[in-house]
C-alpha positions, 0 to 999 in steps of 0.5 A: 518491502516497498509500499506505494499507492495506485490511482487512475488518471482521467485518461486511464493511466495508473499512477503512483500517488497517495492522496485523492487530490494533488493539493498537498503534494504538488503545486496543483489543485483538484482530484487526481482523476480530473487530470490527464496523464500529460496534465499531471506531468506538468505539476511539481511534486517535489518542491513542497518537500524541499528545494532540492526536490523541486521539479520531481514528477508524479510517476506512472506505475509503468515508470515505477516498474522500470525503476525497480527492475534492477532490484529483483530482491525488492518486495512490493506492497501494492495499495489500490486506493479505494475509488469507483475505478479500483477494479480497473486499476487492479486489472491494469496493474496486474497485467504489468506485474505479470508481464514483468514477472513481478507478481510472486513478490507482491502483496496487494492492499486496499481499504475496500473489502470488495476490492480485496475479494476481487483480488483474491477471487479473480487473481488468487494473490496475497492480500493484506486487509484491515480490521472490520471497522477500518474497511469499506464493504466488509463482509463478516461472513464465514467466507467473508473478508477475513477469509480472503486476507493473507495478512492484516495490518493494524494502525498503531492506535489499535495495535495490542498483543491481544489483537495480534494473537487473535488474528494469528489464530485466524491464520493471518500474518499480523502487520502494523503501520506506522511505527516511526519512533524507537518506542513505537518499533519496540512496542510493535515487536513486543506485540508480535507483529511480523512486518512494520510499514514505516514512513521513517524506517531508520528506527526499525532498522536500528532495532533489528540490527540490535536484535541480530 
């Protein structure tokens, strides 16, 4: 499954970028939302990582959708970044995903519980949330945030077998992020998680090959 993050430009283009600002991963500075799409395209989004990546650009969500078209088996974890425009991002992304027939292989993630509720109530899609203390606008009621989640992801610092079992009993799939060493992968699997979100997938791949 490919996990990626969506934000909105100044001129309402949905783009794929993790950070709220462009400072860390480009040669620019300032919030993503202060840039138009054309302005973002002028930034180098690869040089910070290594010379071989110089000149790479921040992709639009539409470009990502084009890129994955030849891979119908690829699952998508679509994280909508918390912002005042998050619901607009949801609506635009949903239109593109529906048009291309990608929606059945998507799970949607957000740290804002109000956005999780919007995704669930408006579009009836699979959502992945987090523990209450990790989210904004969490609704603890019986019909609250947990009832609108299909899966829950634990950061490694909060992952325990006890928590996994407790949320399995609530009917939620237990996932985690980010086990990037073999020791972390082994611990996560021992706790009972069923999906690992990794920055470095190689330790997880090696462990799964051993299990098979």
